[in-house]
PDB file of N, CA, C and O in Angstrom:
ATOM      1  N   GLU A   1       6.463 -16.368   9.068  1.00  0.00           N
ATOM      2  CA  GLU A   1       5.506 -15.530   8.342  1.00  0.00           C
ATOM      3  C   GLU A   1       5.268 -14.253   9.125  1.00  0.00           C
ATOM      4  O   GLU A   1       5.027 -14.283  10.331  1.00  0.00           O
ATOM      5  N   ASN A   2       5.339 -13.145   8.430  1.00  0.00           N
ATOM      6  CA  ASN A   2       5.067 -11.847   9.035  1.00  0.00           C
ATOM      7  C   ASN A   2       3.560 -11.647   9.100  1.00  0.00           C
ATOM      8  O   ASN A   2       2.906 -11.694   8.059  1.00  0.00           O
ATOM      9  N   PRO A   3       2.983 -11.426  10.270  1.00  0.00           N
ATOM     10  CA  PRO A   3       1.521 -11.287  10.371  1.00  0.00           C
ATOM     11  C   PRO A   3       0.969 -10.087   9.614  1.00  0.00           C
ATOM     12  O   PRO A   3      -0.216 -10.074   9.281  1.00  0.00           O
ATOM     13  N   GLY A   4       1.774  -9.095   9.338  1.00  0.00           N
ATOM     14  CA  GLY A   4       1.310  -7.915   8.613  1.00  0.00           C
ATOM     15  C   GLY A   4       1.810  -7.859   7.192  1.00  0.00           C
ATOM     16  O   GLY A   4       1.932  -6.771   6.628  1.00  0.00           O
ATOM     17  N   SER A   5       2.104  -8.999   6.595  1.00  0.00           N
ATOM     18  CA  SER A   5       2.675  -8.982   5.254  1.00  0.00           C
ATOM     19  C   SER A   5       1.623  -8.647   4.201  1.00  0.00           C
ATOM     20  O   SER A   5       0.422  -8.793   4.427  1.00  0.00           O
ATOM     21  N   PHE A   6       2.099  -8.200   3.060  1.00  0.00           N
ATOM     22  CA  PHE A   6       1.223  -7.918   1.931  1.00  0.00           C
ATOM     23  C   PHE A   6       2.019  -8.031   0.646  1.00  0.00           C
ATOM     24  O   PHE A   6       3.248  -7.966   0.648  1.00  0.00           O
ATOM     25  N   ARG A   7       1.299  -8.201  -0.450  1.00  0.00           N
ATOM     26  CA  ARG A   7       1.891  -8.256  -1.780  1.00  0.00           C
ATOM     27  C   ARG A   7       1.511  -6.975  -2.507  1.00  0.00           C
ATOM     28  O   ARG A   7       0.367  -6.529  -2.412  1.00  0.00           O
ATOM     29  N   VAL A   8       2.455  -6.372  -3.235  1.00  0.00           N
ATOM     30  CA  VAL A   8       2.181  -5.183  -4.026  1.00  0.00           C
ATOM     31  C   VAL A   8       2.704  -5.423  -5.439  1.00  0.00           C
ATOM     32  O   VAL A   8       3.853  -5.824  -5.624  1.00  0.00           O
ATOM     33  N   TYR A   9       1.859  -5.177  -6.423  1.00  0.00           N
ATOM     34  CA  TYR A   9       2.255  -5.380  -7.819  1.00  0.00           C
ATOM     35  C   TYR A   9       1.443  -4.461  -8.720  1.00  0.00           C
ATOM     36  O   TYR A   9       0.366  -4.039  -8.301  1.00  0.00           O
ATOM     37  N   PRO A  10       1.879  -4.126  -9.915  1.00  0.00           N
ATOM     38  CA  PRO A  10       3.219  -4.392 -10.437  1.00  0.00           C
ATOM     39  C   PRO A  10       4.239  -3.476  -9.761  1.00  0.00           C
ATOM     40  O   PRO A  10       3.899  -2.408  -9.254  1.00  0.00           O
ATOM     41  N   ASN A  11       5.445  -3.903  -9.767  1.00  0.00           N
ATOM     42  CA  ASN A  11       6.537  -3.128  -9.192  1.00  0.00           C
ATOM     43  C   ASN A  11       7.765  -3.350 -10.061  1.00  0.00           C
ATOM     44  O   ASN A  11       8.376  -4.416  -9.983  1.00  0.00           O
ATOM     45  N   PRO A  12       8.147  -2.383 -10.884  1.00  0.00           N
ATOM     46  CA  PRO A  12       7.747  -0.975 -10.911  1.00  0.00           C
ATOM     47  C   PRO A  12       6.331  -0.754 -11.446  1.00  0.00           C
ATOM     48  O   PRO A  12       5.785  -1.577 -12.182  1.00  0.00           O
ATOM     49  N   ALA A  13       5.758   0.384 -11.052  1.00  0.00           N
ATOM     50  CA  ALA A  13       4.374   0.727 -11.393  1.00  0.00           C
ATOM     51  C   ALA A  13       4.340   1.982 -12.247  1.00  0.00           C
ATOM     52  O   ALA A  13       5.277   2.780 -12.248  1.00  0.00           O
ATOM     53  N   LYS A  14       3.231   2.140 -12.979  1.00  0.00           N
ATOM     54  CA  LYS A  14       3.048   3.349 -13.782  1.00  0.00           C
ATOM     55  C   LYS A  14       1.827   4.149 -13.329  1.00  0.00           C
ATOM     56  O   LYS A  14       1.974   5.303 -12.928  1.00  0.00           O
ATOM     57  N   ASN A  15       0.632   3.570 -13.381  1.00  0.00           N
ATOM     58  CA  ASN A  15      -0.593   4.310 -13.054  1.00  0.00           C
ATOM     59  C   ASN A  15      -1.257   3.844 -11.772  1.00  0.00           C
ATOM     60  O   ASN A  15      -1.840   4.648 -11.044  1.00  0.00           O
ATOM     61  N   SER A  16      -1.172   2.562 -11.493  1.00  0.00           N
ATOM     62  CA  SER A  16      -1.775   2.043 -10.267  1.00  0.00           C
ATOM     63  C   SER A  16      -1.055   0.778  -9.849  1.00  0.00           C
ATOM     64  O   SER A  16      -0.382   0.119 -10.643  1.00  0.00           O
ATOM     65  N   VAL A  17      -1.218   0.463  -8.578  1.00  0.00           N
ATOM     66  CA  VAL A  17      -0.693  -0.787  -8.029  1.00  0.00           C
ATOM     67  C   VAL A  17      -1.848  -1.502  -7.353  1.00  0.00           C
ATOM     68  O   VAL A  17      -2.886  -0.907  -7.066  1.00  0.00           O
ATOM     69  N   TYR A  18      -1.655  -2.763  -7.107  1.00  0.00           N
ATOM     70  CA  TYR A  18      -2.646  -3.563  -6.401  1.00  0.00           C
ATOM     71  C   TYR A  18      -2.004  -4.112  -5.139  1.00  0.00           C
ATOM     72  O   TYR A  18      -0.876  -4.606  -5.162  1.00  0.00           O
ATOM     73  N   ILE A  19      -2.730  -4.020  -4.052  1.00  0.00           N
ATOM     74  CA  ILE A  19      -2.245  -4.444  -2.748  1.00  0.00           C
ATOM     75  C   ILE A  19      -3.069  -5.651  -2.317  1.00  0.00           C
ATOM     76  O   ILE A  19      -4.299  -5.615  -2.340  1.00  0.00           O
ATOM     77  N   GLN A  20      -2.380  -6.723  -1.923  1.00  0.00           N
ATOM     78  CA  GLN A  20      -3.036  -7.911  -1.381  1.00  0.00           C
ATOM     79  C   GLN A  20      -2.538  -8.130   0.042  1.00  0.00           C
ATOM     80  O   GLN A  20      -1.511  -8.780   0.241  1.00  0.00           O
ATOM     81  N   PRO A  21      -3.250  -7.598   1.039  1.00  0.00           N
ATOM     82  CA  PRO A  21      -2.837  -7.786   2.431  1.00  0.00           C
ATOM     83  C   PRO A  21      -3.134  -9.203   2.907  1.00  0.00           C
ATOM     84  O   PRO A  21      -4.084  -9.840   2.453  1.00  0.00           O
ATOM     85  N   GLU A  22      -2.309  -9.680   3.822  1.00  0.00           N
ATOM     86  CA  GLU A  22      -2.513 -10.990   4.443  1.00  0.00           C
ATOM     87  C   GLU A  22      -2.691 -10.786   5.944  1.00  0.00           C
ATOM     88  O   GLU A  22      -1.924 -10.054   6.571  1.00  0.00           O
ATOM     89  N   ASN A  23      -3.679 -11.417   6.505  1.00  0.00           N
ATOM     90  CA  ASN A  23      -3.926 -11.418   7.953  1.00  0.00           C
ATOM     91  C   ASN A  23      -4.349 -10.066   8.523  1.00  0.00           C
ATOM     92  O   ASN A  23      -4.238  -9.842   9.728  1.00  0.00           O
ATOM     93  N   TYR A  24      -4.828  -9.173   7.675  1.00  0.00           N
ATOM     94  CA  TYR A  24      -5.351  -7.898   8.166  1.00  0.00           C
ATOM     95  C   TYR A  24      -6.849  -8.065   8.392  1.00  0.00           C
ATOM     96  O   TYR A  24      -7.657  -7.592   7.592  1.00  0.00           O
ATOM     97  N   HIS A  25      -7.214  -8.725   9.462  1.00  0.00           N
ATOM     98  CA  HIS A  25      -8.619  -9.019   9.741  1.00  0.00           C
ATOM     99  C   HIS A  25      -9.222  -7.899  10.584  1.00  0.00           C
ATOM    100  O   HIS A  25      -9.225  -7.952  11.814  1.00  0.00           O
ATOM    101  N   SER A  26      -9.724  -6.899   9.896  1.00  0.00           N
ATOM    102  CA  SER A  26     -10.388  -5.794  10.592  1.00  0.00           C
ATOM    103  C   SER A  26     -11.370  -5.153   9.627  1.00  0.00           C
ATOM    104  O   SER A  26     -11.462  -5.544   8.464  1.00  0.00           O
ATOM    105  N   ASP A  27     -12.095  -4.175  10.119  1.00  0.00           N
ATOM    106  CA  ASP A  27     -13.083  -3.506   9.286  1.00  0.00           C
ATOM    107  C   ASP A  27     -12.449  -2.569   8.272  1.00  0.00           C
ATOM    108  O   ASP A  27     -13.035  -2.318   7.219  1.00  0.00           O
ATOM    109  N   ALA A  28     -11.280  -2.052   8.562  1.00  0.00           N
ATOM    110  CA  ALA A  28     -10.665  -1.076   7.666  1.00  0.00           C
ATOM    111  C   ALA A  28      -9.151  -1.189   7.697  1.00  0.00           C
ATOM    112  O   ALA A  28      -8.550  -1.499   8.725  1.00  0.00           O
ATOM    113  N   ILE A  29      -8.549  -0.927   6.540  1.00  0.00           N
ATOM    114  CA  ILE A  29      -7.099  -0.791   6.472  1.00  0.00           C
ATOM    115  C   ILE A  29      -6.800   0.540   5.788  1.00  0.00           C
ATOM    116  O   ILE A  29      -7.623   1.075   5.045  1.00  0.00           O
ATOM    117  N   THR A  30      -5.618   1.052   6.052  1.00  0.00           N
ATOM    118  CA  THR A  30      -5.164   2.276   5.416  1.00  0.00           C
ATOM    119  C   THR A  30      -3.919   1.965   4.619  1.00  0.00           C
ATOM    120  O   THR A  30      -2.995   1.319   5.114  1.00  0.00           O
ATOM    121  N   ILE A  31      -3.898   2.431   3.374  1.00  0.00           N
ATOM    122  CA  ILE A  31      -2.733   2.271   2.509  1.00  0.00           C
ATOM    123  C   ILE A  31      -2.162   3.660   2.279  1.00  0.00           C
ATOM    124  O   ILE A  31      -2.869   4.584   1.879  1.00  0.00           O
ATOM    125  N   THR A  32      -0.859   3.787   2.542  1.00  0.00           N
ATOM    126  CA  THR A  32      -0.191   5.086   2.476  1.00  0.00           C
ATOM    127  C   THR A  32       1.014   4.994   1.550  1.00  0.00           C
ATOM    128  O   THR A  32       1.805   4.055   1.633  1.00  0.00           O
ATOM    129  N   LEU A  33       1.143   5.986   0.661  1.00  0.00           N
ATOM    130  CA  LEU A  33       2.323   6.116  -0.185  1.00  0.00           C
ATOM    131  C   LEU A  33       3.200   7.201   0.410  1.00  0.00           C
ATOM    132  O   LEU A  33       2.753   8.332   0.603  1.00  0.00           O
ATOM    133  N   LEU A  34       4.460   6.858   0.702  1.00  0.00           N
ATOM    134  CA  LEU A  34       5.397   7.803   1.308  1.00  0.00           C
ATOM    135  C   LEU A  34       6.614   7.969   0.409  1.00  0.00           C
ATOM    136  O   LEU A  34       7.028   7.030  -0.272  1.00  0.00           O
ATOM    137  N   ASN A  35       7.186   9.175   0.413  1.00  0.00           N
ATOM    138  CA  ASN A  35       8.446   9.342  -0.304  1.00  0.00           C
ATOM    139  C   ASN A  35       9.599   8.872   0.587  1.00  0.00           C
ATOM    140  O   ASN A  35       9.375   8.432   1.715  1.00  0.00           O
ATOM    141  N   THR A  36      10.825   8.965   0.083  1.00  0.00           N
ATOM    142  CA  THR A  36      11.969   8.452   0.841  1.00  0.00           C
ATOM    143  C   THR A  36      12.263   9.259   2.093  1.00  0.00           C
ATOM    144  O   THR A  36      13.011   8.805   2.958  1.00  0.00           O
ATOM    145  N   SER A  37      11.688  10.447   2.203  1.00  0.00           N
ATOM    146  CA  SER A  37      11.842  11.258   3.423  1.00  0.00           C
ATOM    147  C   SER A  37      10.761  10.977   4.449  1.00  0.00           C
ATOM    148  O   SER A  37      10.793  11.523   5.551  1.00  0.00           O
ATOM    149  N   GLY A  38       9.797  10.124   4.094  1.00  0.00           N
ATOM    150  CA  GLY A  38       8.716   9.793   5.009  1.00  0.00           C
ATOM    151  C   GLY A  38       7.487  10.675   4.871  1.00  0.00           C
ATOM    152  O   GLY A  38       6.538  10.536   5.643  1.00  0.00           O
ATOM    153  N   LYS A  39       7.491  11.587   3.893  1.00  0.00           N
ATOM    154  CA  LYS A  39       6.335  12.465   3.674  1.00  0.00           C
ATOM    155  C   LYS A  39       5.218  11.677   2.991  1.00  0.00           C
ATOM    156  O   LYS A  39       5.462  10.921   2.051  1.00  0.00           O
ATOM    157  N   ILE A  40       3.989  11.863   3.477  1.00  0.00           N
ATOM    158  CA  ILE A  40       2.835  11.192   2.889  1.00  0.00           C
ATOM    159  C   ILE A  40       2.498  11.855   1.562  1.00  0.00           C
ATOM    160  O   ILE A  40       2.248  13.059   1.500  1.00  0.00           O
ATOM    161  N   ILE A  41       2.495  11.048   0.494  1.00  0.00           N
ATOM    162  CA  ILE A  41       2.167  11.524  -0.843  1.00  0.00           C
ATOM    163  C   ILE A  41       0.685  11.286  -1.136  1.00  0.00           C
ATOM    164  O   ILE A  41       0.010  12.132  -1.722  1.00  0.00           O
ATOM    165  N   HIS A  42       0.204  10.138  -0.722  1.00  0.00           N
ATOM    166  CA  HIS A  42      -1.198   9.775  -0.959  1.00  0.00           C
ATOM    167  C   HIS A  42      -1.600   8.746   0.092  1.00  0.00           C
ATOM    168  O   HIS A  42      -0.795   7.902   0.488  1.00  0.00           O
ATOM    169  N   GLN A  43      -2.850   8.822   0.539  1.00  0.00           N
ATOM    170  CA  GLN A  43      -3.337   7.888   1.555  1.00  0.00           C
ATOM    171  C   GLN A  43      -4.802   7.590   1.287  1.00  0.00           C
ATOM    172  O   GLN A  43      -5.573   8.479   0.926  1.00  0.00           O
ATOM    173  N   LYS A  44      -5.178   6.329   1.467  1.00  0.00           N
ATOM    174  CA  LYS A  44      -6.570   5.950   1.249  1.00  0.00           C
ATOM    175  C   LYS A  44      -6.957   4.858   2.225  1.00  0.00           C
ATOM    176  O   LYS A  44      -6.183   3.940   2.498  1.00  0.00           O
ATOM    177  N   LYS A  45      -8.191   4.976   2.755  1.00  0.00           N
ATOM    178  CA  LYS A  45      -8.722   3.948   3.650  1.00  0.00           C
ATOM    179  C   LYS A  45      -9.666   3.050   2.866  1.00  0.00           C
ATOM    180  O   LYS A  45     -10.404   3.502   1.991  1.00  0.00           O
ATOM    181  N   TYR A  46      -9.622   1.769   3.202  1.00  0.00           N
ATOM    182  CA  TYR A  46     -10.448   0.770   2.537  1.00  0.00           C
ATOM    183  C   TYR A  46     -11.191  -0.058   3.576  1.00  0.00           C
ATOM    184  O   TYR A  46     -10.678  -0.322   4.664  1.00  0.00           O
ATOM    185  N   ASP A  47     -12.393  -0.459   3.227  1.00  0.00           N
ATOM    186  CA  ASP A  47     -13.127  -1.450   4.013  1.00  0.00           C
ATOM    187  C   ASP A  47     -12.572  -2.803   3.615  1.00  0.00           C
ATOM    188  O   ASP A  47     -12.670  -3.186   2.450  1.00  0.00           O
ATOM    189  N   SER A  48     -11.999  -3.527   4.544  1.00  0.00           N
ATOM    190  CA  SER A  48     -11.321  -4.777   4.194  1.00  0.00           C
ATOM    191  C   SER A  48     -12.173  -6.016   4.423  1.00  0.00           C
ATOM    192  O   SER A  48     -11.678  -7.131   4.263  1.00  0.00           O
ATOM    193  N   SER A  49     -13.427  -5.855   4.790  1.00  0.00           N
ATOM    194  CA  SER A  49     -14.233  -7.026   5.138  1.00  0.00           C
ATOM    195  C   SER A  49     -14.518  -7.931   3.948  1.00  0.00           C
ATOM    196  O   SER A  49     -14.633  -9.145   4.118  1.00  0.00           O
ATOM    197  N   ASP A  50     -14.635  -7.371   2.747  1.00  0.00           N
ATOM    198  CA  ASP A  50     -15.004  -8.181   1.591  1.00  0.00           C
ATOM    199  C   ASP A  50     -13.889  -8.343   0.568  1.00  0.00           C
ATOM    200  O   ASP A  50     -13.986  -9.205  -0.305  1.00  0.00           O
ATOM    201  N   ASN A  51     -12.858  -7.559   0.649  1.00  0.00           N
ATOM    202  CA  ASN A  51     -11.847  -7.541  -0.408  1.00  0.00           C
ATOM    203  C   ASN A  51     -10.566  -8.229   0.006  1.00  0.00           C
ATOM    204  O   ASN A  51     -10.172  -8.224   1.172  1.00  0.00           O
ATOM    205  N   ILE A  52      -9.922  -8.829  -0.998  1.00  0.00           N
ATOM    206  CA  ILE A  52      -8.600  -9.396  -0.772  1.00  0.00           C
ATOM    207  C   ILE A  52      -7.557  -8.679  -1.601  1.00  0.00           C
ATOM    208  O   ILE A  52      -6.362  -8.950  -1.480  1.00  0.00           O
ATOM    209  N   GLU A  53      -8.012  -7.752  -2.455  1.00  0.00           N
ATOM    210  CA  GLU A  53      -7.107  -6.984  -3.307  1.00  0.00           C
ATOM    211  C   GLU A  53      -7.640  -5.561  -3.419  1.00  0.00           C
ATOM    212  O   GLU A  53      -8.834  -5.347  -3.631  1.00  0.00           O
ATOM    213  N   PHE A  54      -6.745  -4.596  -3.276  1.00  0.00           N
ATOM    214  CA  PHE A  54      -7.137  -3.195  -3.290  1.00  0.00           C
ATOM    215  C   PHE A  54      -6.356  -2.433  -4.346  1.00  0.00           C
ATOM    216  O   PHE A  54      -5.126  -2.484  -4.348  1.00  0.00           O
ATOM    217  N   PRO A  55      -7.041  -1.719  -5.254  1.00  0.00           N
ATOM    218  CA  PRO A  55      -6.331  -0.876  -6.209  1.00  0.00           C
ATOM    219  C   PRO A  55      -5.881   0.414  -5.527  1.00  0.00           C
ATOM    220  O   PRO A  55      -6.586   0.964  -4.682  1.00  0.00           O
ATOM    221  N   PHE A  56      -4.710   0.880  -5.905  1.00  0.00           N
ATOM    222  CA  PHE A  56      -4.177   2.115  -5.324  1.00  0.00           C
ATOM    223  C   PHE A  56      -3.592   2.948  -6.457  1.00  0.00           C
ATOM    224  O   PHE A  56      -2.645   2.522  -7.119  1.00  0.00           O
ATOM    225  N   ASN A  57      -4.150   4.128  -6.680  1.00  0.00           N
ATOM    226  CA  ASN A  57      -3.779   4.976  -7.804  1.00  0.00           C
ATOM    227  C   ASN A  57      -2.472   5.724  -7.518  1.00  0.00           C
ATOM    228  O   ASN A  57      -2.350   6.413  -6.505  1.00  0.00           O
ATOM    229  N   VAL A  58      -1.496   5.578  -8.426  1.00  0.00           N
ATOM    230  CA  VAL A  58      -0.254   6.345  -8.328  1.00  0.00           C
ATOM    231  C   VAL A  58      -0.064   7.221  -9.566  1.00  0.00           C
ATOM    232  O   VAL A  58       1.022   7.752  -9.797  1.00  0.00           O
ATOM    233  N   ASN A  59      -1.122   7.367 -10.355  1.00  0.00           N
ATOM    234  CA  ASN A  59      -1.078   8.201 -11.554  1.00  0.00           C
ATOM    235  C   ASN A  59      -0.780   9.641 -11.155  1.00  0.00           C
ATOM    236  O   ASN A  59      -1.403  10.172 -10.235  1.00  0.00           O
ATOM    237  N   GLY A  60       0.158  10.270 -11.832  1.00  0.00           N
ATOM    238  CA  GLY A  60       0.511  11.648 -11.526  1.00  0.00           C
ATOM    239  C   GLY A  60       1.605  11.802 -10.485  1.00  0.00           C
ATOM    240  O   GLY A  60       2.066  12.914 -10.230  1.00  0.00           O
ATOM    241  N   VAL A  61       2.026  10.695  -9.880  1.00  0.00           N
ATOM    242  CA  VAL A  61       3.121  10.751  -8.907  1.00  0.00           C
ATOM    243  C   VAL A  61       4.439  10.767  -9.678  1.00  0.00           C
ATOM    244  O   VAL A  61       4.619   9.996 -10.621  1.00  0.00           O
ATOM    245  N   ASP A  62       5.347  11.631  -9.283  1.00  0.00           N
ATOM    246  CA  ASP A  62       6.636  11.724  -9.965  1.00  0.00           C
ATOM    247  C   ASP A  62       7.373  10.389  -9.917  1.00  0.00           C
ATOM    248  O   ASP A  62       7.302   9.678  -8.916  1.00  0.00           O
ATOM    249  N   PRO A  63       8.086  10.042 -11.001  1.00  0.00           N
ATOM    250  CA  PRO A  63       8.866   8.798 -10.985  1.00  0.00           C
ATOM    251  C   PRO A  63       9.897   8.803  -9.863  1.00  0.00           C
ATOM    252  O   PRO A  63      10.455   9.844  -9.517  1.00  0.00           O
ATOM    253  N   GLY A  64      10.138   7.627  -9.308  1.00  0.00           N
ATOM    254  CA  GLY A  64      11.132   7.510  -8.246  1.00  0.00           C
ATOM    255  C   GLY A  64      10.851   6.346  -7.326  1.00  0.00           C
ATOM    256  O   GLY A  64      10.008   5.495  -7.608  1.00  0.00           O
ATOM    257  N   ILE A  65      11.573   6.326  -6.222  1.00  0.00           N
ATOM    258  CA  ILE A  65      11.435   5.282  -5.211  1.00  0.00           C
ATOM    259  C   ILE A  65      10.520   5.795  -4.108  1.00  0.00           C
ATOM    260  O   ILE A  65      10.679   6.913  -3.618  1.00  0.00           O
ATOM    261  N   TYR A  66       9.558   4.959  -3.726  1.00  0.00           N
ATOM    262  CA  TYR A  66       8.588   5.291  -2.689  1.00  0.00           C
ATOM    263  C   TYR A  66       8.400   4.094  -1.772  1.00  0.00           C
ATOM    264  O   TYR A  66       8.965   3.023  -1.996  1.00  0.00           O
ATOM    265  N   PHE A  67       7.603   4.295  -0.743  1.00  0.00           N
ATOM    266  CA  PHE A  67       7.251   3.210   0.163  1.00  0.00           C
ATOM    267  C   PHE A  67       5.739   3.131   0.270  1.00  0.00           C
ATOM    268  O   PHE A  67       5.049   4.148   0.348  1.00  0.00           O
ATOM    269  N   ILE A  68       5.235   1.898   0.272  1.00  0.00           N
ATOM    270  CA  ILE A  68       3.815   1.635   0.487  1.00  0.00           C
ATOM    271  C   ILE A  68       3.683   1.056   1.887  1.00  0.00           C
ATOM    272  O   ILE A  68       4.325   0.059   2.216  1.00  0.00           O
ATOM    273  N   ARG A  69       2.841   1.690   2.719  1.00  0.00           N
ATOM    274  CA  ARG A  69       2.598   1.179   4.068  1.00  0.00           C
ATOM    275  C   ARG A  69       1.133   0.737   4.155  1.00  0.00           C
ATOM    276  O   ARG A  69       0.225   1.475   3.774  1.00  0.00           O
ATOM    277  N   VAL A  70       0.928  -0.466   4.660  1.00  0.00           N
ATOM    278  CA  VAL A  70      -0.414  -0.994   4.891  1.00  0.00           C
ATOM    279  C   VAL A  70      -0.565  -1.177   6.395  1.00  0.00           C
ATOM    280  O   VAL A  70       0.269  -1.820   7.031  1.00  0.00           O
ATOM    281  N   HIS A  71      -1.631  -0.611   6.967  1.00  0.00           N
ATOM    282  CA  HIS A  71      -1.806  -0.765   8.411  1.00  0.00           C
ATOM    283  C   HIS A  71      -3.268  -0.719   8.798  1.00  0.00           C
ATOM    284  O   HIS A  71      -4.108  -0.168   8.086  1.00  0.00           O
ATOM    285  N   ASN A  72      -3.548  -1.310   9.942  1.00  0.00           N
ATOM    286  CA  ASN A  72      -4.860  -1.213  10.582  1.00  0.00           C
ATOM    287  C   ASN A  72      -4.601  -0.939  12.057  1.00  0.00           C
ATOM    288  O   ASN A  72      -3.543  -0.414  12.404  1.00  0.00           O
ATOM    289  N   ASN A  73      -5.529  -1.277  12.921  1.00  0.00           N
ATOM    290  CA  ASN A  73      -5.354  -0.974  14.348  1.00  0.00           C
ATOM    291  C   ASN A  73      -4.249  -1.778  15.010  1.00  0.00           C
ATOM    292  O   ASN A  73      -3.695  -1.342  16.020  1.00  0.00           O
ATOM    293  N   THR A  74      -3.911  -2.956  14.457  1.00  0.00           N
ATOM    294  CA  THR A  74      -2.946  -3.818  15.133  1.00  0.00           C
ATOM    295  C   THR A  74      -1.735  -4.193  14.293  1.00  0.00           C
ATOM    296  O   THR A  74      -0.695  -4.538  14.855  1.00  0.00           O
ATOM    297  N   LEU A  75      -1.828  -4.137  12.970  1.00  0.00           N
ATOM    298  CA  LEU A  75      -0.739  -4.572  12.097  1.00  0.00           C
ATOM    299  C   LEU A  75      -0.265  -3.436  11.214  1.00  0.00           C
ATOM    300  O   LEU A  75      -1.036  -2.551  10.843  1.00  0.00           O
ATOM    301  N   SER A  76       1.033  -3.474  10.878  1.00  0.00           N
ATOM    302  CA  SER A  76       1.602  -2.485   9.972  1.00  0.00           C
ATOM    303  C   SER A  76       2.820  -3.076   9.295  1.00  0.00           C
ATOM    304  O   SER A  76       3.610  -3.781   9.923  1.00  0.00           O
ATOM    305  N   ASN A  77       2.973  -2.785   8.004  1.00  0.00           N
ATOM    306  CA  ASN A  77       4.143  -3.230   7.269  1.00  0.00           C
ATOM    307  C   ASN A  77       4.375  -2.246   6.126  1.00  0.00           C
ATOM    308  O   ASN A  77       3.440  -1.613   5.636  1.00  0.00           O
ATOM    309  N   THR A  78       5.631  -2.129   5.710  1.00  0.00           N
ATOM    310  CA  THR A  78       6.017  -1.184   4.652  1.00  0.00           C
ATOM    311  C   THR A  78       6.899  -1.900   3.650  1.00  0.00           C
ATOM    312  O   THR A  78       7.757  -2.701   4.022  1.00  0.00           O
ATOM    313  N   LYS A  79       6.678  -1.602   2.352  1.00  0.00           N
ATOM    314  CA  LYS A  79       7.507  -2.152   1.282  1.00  0.00           C
ATOM    315  C   LYS A  79       7.901  -1.055   0.323  1.00  0.00           C
ATOM    316  O   LYS A  79       7.184  -0.071   0.145  1.00  0.00           O
ATOM    317  N   LYS A  80       9.066  -1.244  -0.297  1.00  0.00           N
ATOM    318  CA  LYS A  80       9.562  -0.283  -1.283  1.00  0.00           C
ATOM    319  C   LYS A  80       8.880  -0.529  -2.624  1.00  0.00           C
ATOM    320  O   LYS A  80       8.613  -1.672  -2.995  1.00  0.00           O
ATOM    321  N   ILE A  81       8.601   0.550  -3.343  1.00  0.00           N
ATOM    322  CA  ILE A  81       8.016   0.467  -4.676  1.00  0.00           C
ATOM    323  C   ILE A  81       8.683   1.500  -5.568  1.00  0.00           C
ATOM    324  O   ILE A  81       9.069   2.578  -5.116  1.00  0.00           O
ATOM    325  N   VAL A  82       8.812   1.157  -6.834  1.00  0.00           N
ATOM    326  CA  VAL A  82       9.358   2.075  -7.827  1.00  0.00           C
ATOM    327  C   VAL A  82       8.221   2.523  -8.730  1.00  0.00           C
ATOM    328  O   VAL A  82       7.457   1.703  -9.239  1.00  0.00           O
ATOM    329  N   ILE A  83       8.117   3.839  -8.924  1.00  0.00           N
ATOM    330  CA  ILE A  83       7.121   4.393  -9.837  1.00  0.00           C
ATOM    331  C   ILE A  83       7.856   4.957 -11.047  1.00  0.00           C
ATOM    332  O   ILE A  83       8.775   5.767 -10.919  1.00  0.00           O
ATOM    333  N   GLU A  84       7.428   4.508 -12.222  1.00  0.00           N
ATOM    334  CA  GLU A  84       8.083   4.937 -13.467  1.00  0.00           C
ATOM    335  C   GLU A  84       7.401   6.152 -14.061  1.00  0.00           C
ATOM    336  O   GLU A  84       7.821   6.645 -15.108  1.00  0.00           O
TER     337      GLU A  84
END
């Protein structure tokens, strides 16, 4: 098991995705949308103390292949996502 794993759905996405991080036990996590060149398209910080699922808006992002990175002070993981 990857200690920084997370689930992202739906994939492919249209307007928003939902992130379910696992083992991110901290006060805050940051979710970042990156293009294939590594440029940050959108980034948002969340208080993770009460939530197990985080909505992330991708409305208005051009269709294509992107990466979602979830990280806090100690854990980080990245997954590919398709935006339609």
